[in-house]
Residue, then its C-alpha position, 0 to 999 in steps of 0.5 A: m594677763a589672765g587671758i596669757r594664762a588662759f591661752i597656755e592651760s587651754l594650750v595644754d589642755e587641748r594639744a593633740p594626742g602625742v604633742p611633746a612637751e618640748a613643742i609646748a616647750e619652744v612656744l613658751d619659750r618664743l611668748l616670753w619675748c612676745v608679752a608686754d610683762g617680760g614673761e612674768e605670768i608665763l614664769t609663775l605659771r611655769d613654777r605652779w607647774l614644777a610643784s604641780g603633780d601633772e608630770y605632762r606639765i612638769a616635761v613641759a615646765l622642765s622643757m624650756n631652754d630660755v630660763f632656768p626652772f628654779n632661781t638658786k642652785p639649792q632650789l635646783e638641786e632640791g626642786l629637781a631631785g623631789i621631781a625624780s623621784r616622783f617622776p623617774s621619766l624626766r630624771g633625764k631632763c632634772i639631769e640635764w639642768l644639773g648638768h648647768s647648775s653651776e651658772l645659778p648664784 
């Protein structure tokens, strides 16, 4: 599924000026349900983005609504704390996700 990875990276790299992260995230949320691997490759890419230093890609990952950005409550809390401290503009998204943390193991 390297093709889907390349497509998504290209979608982000070649986006029109001013396209919000939420717009790309909406596309990715839809693609999760359309690909044969059940979205595994998309989620792997999202995990890489969350660990990256690219603020826009992190914003896209945090804006995906169909899946949690981390698998467990401790991972969520630790991951979001790091993101919020590195990127103050993403604190609101981090707080939003923390509000749903009780839904995770």
